[in-house]
C-alpha positions in Angstrom: 37.6 42.6 137.7 40.5 40.9 136.1 38.9 37.6 136.1 35.8 39.1 134.5 37.9 40.7 131.8 39.7 37.4 131.1 36.4 35.6 131.0 34.9 38.1 128.6 38.0 37.8 126.4 37.7 34.0 126.4 34.1 34.3 125.5 34.8 36.7 122.6 37.6 34.5 121.4 35.3 31.5 121.5 32.6 33.3 119.6 35.2 34.5 117.0 36.5 31.0 116.6 33.0 29.7 116.2 32.3 32.3 113.6 35.5 31.6 111.8 34.8 27.8 111.7 31.2 28.6 110.5 32.5 30.9 107.8 35.1 28.4 106.7 32.5 25.6 106.5 30.2 27.8 104.5 33.0 28.7 102.1 34.0 25.1 101.7 30.4 24.1 101.0 30.1 27.0 98.4 33.4 26.0 96.9 32.3 22.4 96.7 29.0 23.4 95.1 30.8 25.6 92.6 33.2 22.7 91.7 30.2 20.4 91.3 28.4 22.9 89.1 31.6 23.5 87.1 32.2 19.7 86.7 28.6 19.1 85.6 28.8 22.1 83.2 32.1 20.8 81.7 30.7 17.3 81.4 27.7 18.6 79.5 29.8 20.9 77.4 32.2 18.0 76.6 29.2 15.8 75.6 27.9 18.6 73.4 31.4 19.1 71.9 31.7 15.3 71.3 28.4 15.3 69.6 29.3 18.3 67.4 32.6 16.7 66.6 30.9 13.4 65.6 28.4 15.3 63.5 31.1 17.4 61.9 33.2 14.3 61.2 30.2 12.5 59.6 29.3 15.6 57.6 32.8 16.0 56.4 33.1 12.4 55.5 29.8 12.4 53.6 30.8 15.6 51.7 34.2 14.2 50.8 32.6 10.9 49.6 30.0 12.7 47.6 32.6 15.0 46.0 34.9 12.1 45.2 32.0 10.2 43.6 31.1 13.3 41.5 34.7 13.7 40.4 35.0 10.0 39.6 31.8 10.0 37.7 32.9 13.0 35.6 36.3 11.5 34.9 34.7 8.2 33.8 32.3 10.1 31.5 35.2 12.1 30.0 37.3 9.0 29.6 34.4 7.0 28.1 33.6 9.8 25.7 37.3 10.2 24.6 37.8 6.4 24.1 34.5 6.2 22.3 35.4 8.9 19.8 38.9 7.5 19.3 37.4 4.0 18.8 34.9 5.4 16.2 37.8 7.1 14.4 39.8 3.9 14.2 36.7 1.9 13.1 36.1 4.4 10.3 39.7 4.1 9.2 39.6 0.3 9.2 36.3 0.3 7.3 37.8 2.5 4.5 40.9 0.4 4.3 38.7 -2.8 4.2 36.7 -1.2 1.3 39.9 -0.5 -0.7 41.2 -4.1 0.0 37.9 -5.7 -1.1 38.1 -3.8 -4.4 41.5 -5.5 -5.1 39.9 -8.9 -4.5 37.3 -8.3 -7.2 40.0 -8.0 -9.8 40.4 -11.7 -9.7 37.1 -12.0 -11.5 38.6 -10.2 -14.5 41.6 -12.5 -14.8 39.4 -15.4 -15.9 37.7 -13.4 -18.6 39.4 -14.1 -22.0 38.3 -12.1 -24.9 39.3 -13.3 -28.3 40.8 -10.8 -30.8 38.1 -11.7 -33.2 35.5 -10.0 -30.9 37.5 -6.9 -30.8 37.8 -6.7 -34.6 34.1 -6.3 -35.3 32.5 -3.0 -36.3 33.8 0.3 -34.9 30.8 0.9 -32.6 31.1 -2.6 -31.0 34.8 -2.1 -30.4 34.1 1.3 -28.8 31.4 -0.1 -26.5 33.6 -3.1 -25.5 36.5 -0.8 -24.7 34.3 1.5 -22.6 32.7 -1.5 -20.7 36.1 -3.1 -20.1 37.6 0.2 -18.9 34.6 0.9 -16.6 34.8 -2.6 -15.1 38.5 -2.2 -14.4 38.2 1.2 -12.9 35.1 0.3 -10.8 36.8 -2.8 -9.4 39.9 -0.9 -8.2 38.9 2.7 -7.3 36.2 4.0 -5.0 33.3 5.8 -6.7 34.5 9.2 -5.8 37.8 8.7 -7.5 36.6 8.5 -11.0 33.7 9.5 -13.3 32.6 7.9 -16.6 31.6 10.0 -19.7 32.9 13.3 -18.2 32.5 16.5 -20.2 35.4 18.9 -20.2 35.3 22.7 -20.5 36.1 22.5 -24.2 33.0 20.4 -24.8 34.9 17.2 -25.4 33.5 14.1 -23.6 36.1 11.7 -22.3 35.3 8.0 -21.6 36.7 8.3 -18.0 38.5 10.7 -15.7 40.5 9.7 -12.7 40.2 12.2 -9.8 43.6 12.1 -8.2 45.0 14.4 -5.5 46.8 17.6 -6.3 49.0 18.3 -8.2 48.0 15.5 -10.6 44.3 16.4 -10.7 42.0 15.0 -13.5 43.6 12.3 -15.6 41.6 11.6 -18.8 41.4 8.0 -20.1 40.3 7.3 -23.7 39.2 3.8 -24.7 38.5 4.3 -28.4 41.2 2.8 -30.5 41.5 2.3 -34.3 41.9 -1.4 -35.2 40.9 -1.5 -38.9 44.5 -1.3 -40.3 45.7 -3.6 -37.5 43.3 -6.3 -38.7 44.5 -5.8 -42.3 48.1 -5.9 -41.1 47.6 -9.2 -39.2 45.8 -10.7 -42.2 48.5 -9.5 -44.7 45.9 -8.3 -47.1 47.4 -4.7 -47.5 51.1 -4.1 -48.0 50.8 -0.6 -46.6 48.7 -1.7 -43.6 51.7 -1.5 -41.1 52.5 2.1 -42.1 48.8 3.0 -42.0 48.5 1.4 -38.6 51.3 3.6 -37.3 49.7 6.7 -38.8 46.3 5.7 -37.2 47.9 5.4 -33.7 49.7 8.8 -34.1 46.5 10.5 -35.2 44.7 9.1 -32.2 47.5 10.3 -30.0 47.2 13.8 -31.4 43.5 13.8 -30.9 43.8 12.7 -27.3 46.5 15.3 -26.6 44.4 18.1 -28.2 41.1 17.3 -26.6 41.9 15.8 -23.2 45.0 17.8 -22.0 43.8 21.2 -20.9 46.1 23.4 -18.8 44.7 24.4 -15.5 41.9 21.8 -15.7 43.4 18.4 -16.3 46.8 16.9 -15.6 49.7 17.4 -18.1 49.1 13.9 -19.5 46.4 11.6 -20.7 45.9 7.8 -21.0 45.1 5.9 -24.2 43.6 2.6 -23.3 44.1 -0.3 -25.7 41.6 -3.0 -24.8 43.7 -5.9 -26.2 47.0 -7.2 -24.9 48.0 -8.3 -28.4 47.7 -4.9 -29.9 49.6 -3.3 -27.0 52.3 -5.9 -27.4 52.5 -5.2 -31.1 52.9 -1.5 -30.6 55.7 -1.8 -28.0 57.5 -4.7 -29.7 57.6 -3.5 -33.3 56.6 0.2 -33.3 58.9 1.9 -30.8 58.7 5.2 -32.7 55.0 5.3 -32.0 55.6 4.8 -28.3 58.2 7.6 -28.3 55.8 9.9 -30.2 53.0 9.3 -27.7 55.4 9.9 -24.8 56.5 13.2 -26.4 52.8 14.2 -26.6 52.3 13.1 -22.9 49.9 10.4 -23.9 50.5 7.1 -22.1 49.5 3.9 -23.9 48.2 1.2 -21.6 46.6 -2.3 -21.9 44.2 -3.9 -19.4 47.2 -5.3 -17.5 49.3 -2.1 -17.4 46.1 -0.1 -16.6 45.7 -2.2 -13.5 49.2 -1.1 -12.4 48.2 2.5 -13.1 44.9 2.1 -11.1 46.7 0.4 -8.3 49.2 3.2 -8.1 46.3 5.7 -8.1 44.6 3.7 -5.4 47.7 3.7 -3.3 47.9 7.5 -3.6 44.3 7.9 -2.6 44.8 5.5 0.2 47.8 7.5 1.4 45.8 10.7 1.3 42.9 9.3 3.1 45.2 7.8 5.7 46.8 11.1 6.2 43.4 12.7 6.7 42.4 10.1 9.3 45.8 10.5 11.0 45.0 14.2 11.5 41.6 13.3 12.9 43.1 10.8 15.3 45.8 13.3 16.2 43.1 16.0 17.0 41.1 13.5 19.0 44.2 12.5 21.0 45.0 16.2 21.5 41.6 16.8 22.9 41.9 13.7 25.1 45.3 15.0 26.3 43.7 18.3 27.2 41.0 16.5 29.2 43.8 14.5 31.0 45.6 17.7 31.9 42.4 19.2 33.3 41.8 16.0 35.2 45.4 16.1 36.6 44.9 19.8 37.7 41.5 19.0 39.4 43.0 15.9 41.1 45.8 18.1 42.4 43.3 20.6 43.8 41.3 17.7 45.3 44.4 16.4 46.9 45.1 19.8 48.4 41.6 20.0 49.8 41.8 16.4 51.2 45.2 17.3 52.8 43.8 20.5 54.3 40.7 18.6 55.6 43.1 16.0 57.1 45.1 18.7 58.9 41.9 20.3 60.2 40.7 16.9 61.4 44.0 16.4 63.2 43.7 19.9 64.8 40.1 19.0 66.0 41.4 15.8 67.4 44.2 17.7 69.3 41.6 20.1 70.8 39.4 17.2 71.7 42.3 15.5 73.4 43.1 18.6 75.4 39.5 19.0 76.5 39.5 15.3 77.5 42.6 15.8 79.6 41.0 18.8 81.3 38.0 16.7 82.1 40.3 14.0 83.6 42.0 16.6 85.8 38.7 18.0 87.0 37.5 14.5 87.8 40.7 13.8 89.7 40.2 17.1 91.7 43.3 18.6 90.2 41.6 21.9 89.1 43.8 24.9 89.7 42.6 27.8 91.8 40.1 30.0 90.0 41.8 33.0 88.3 41.2 36.4 89.8 40.3 35.2 93.3 42.8 35.3 96.1 43.2 32.1 98.1 41.1 31.9 101.1 42.8 33.0 104.4 42.5 30.7 107.3 42.5 32.4 110.7 44.2 30.2 113.1 42.9 30.3 116.7 45.5 30.5 119.3 45.5 27.6 121.6 
């Protein structure tokens, strides 16, 4: 009986050992299959992640490139527009300055014109017409058309030969070209002993007439110009009739000749040029101000773009870090270094007693 019990025990132990070995082999095969499936799944998942990362990288690069192209295009358009407007302003200023300088060159044509005193001493109507023509020629050759007007009618009904439109506070300056020369001719010929006294009286009466008709408070300037169309007559008045000059100055009537009128017109032109230059400077300043605003907006947008690019760079580095970690996990799996699955106790191996 004892031998039979021992034999049965050995049989049971053999069967148990066989069952344990069979179960262990089954578990090993299932574990190996699970590892194979997990490896295949991770490989496929890695391939999909790599594809997604590549697509994401290409999409991000394309979007950044498109955005940069749009910003560059807008910046170039704004810069081109700003430079174009600034260039147009400078060209306009230079054209106006060139127009004023060309007017000065035309004065040279008048220096070669010599008018004899005999032509001035004709009848009164001829002298008046000659004075008006000479005055108009001088004014047109020096001043721009908007700065003067011939045969201008004032509010009192008086018609002046020419008015100069100067900036405030000067305003309208009346210029009269009608000058009495009858007694001057007699004085030069010596035919009338009282011609000199009569000449002074004629000049004073003409000064009074200019002051009364062409100086209007609130409409014209506080002075007027008496144009003497002959240098000889002008020299006679200033050389031998100083009291007449003082009398005209007291009445705020300035006596000028063709030469001295040129100085007056050049002064007026300089004033007009300065005013126009100041106006253009304001235009240029406004244009530069607007351009400065565009540059400030450009700087702000470039700062925002730099922030976006920096953030995109940081995100790309994070993606690369994740990709690197996944790759390391793949390498561990391939090297059979996968840790035990979480949540499952390690398999217990039943050792069979020898």
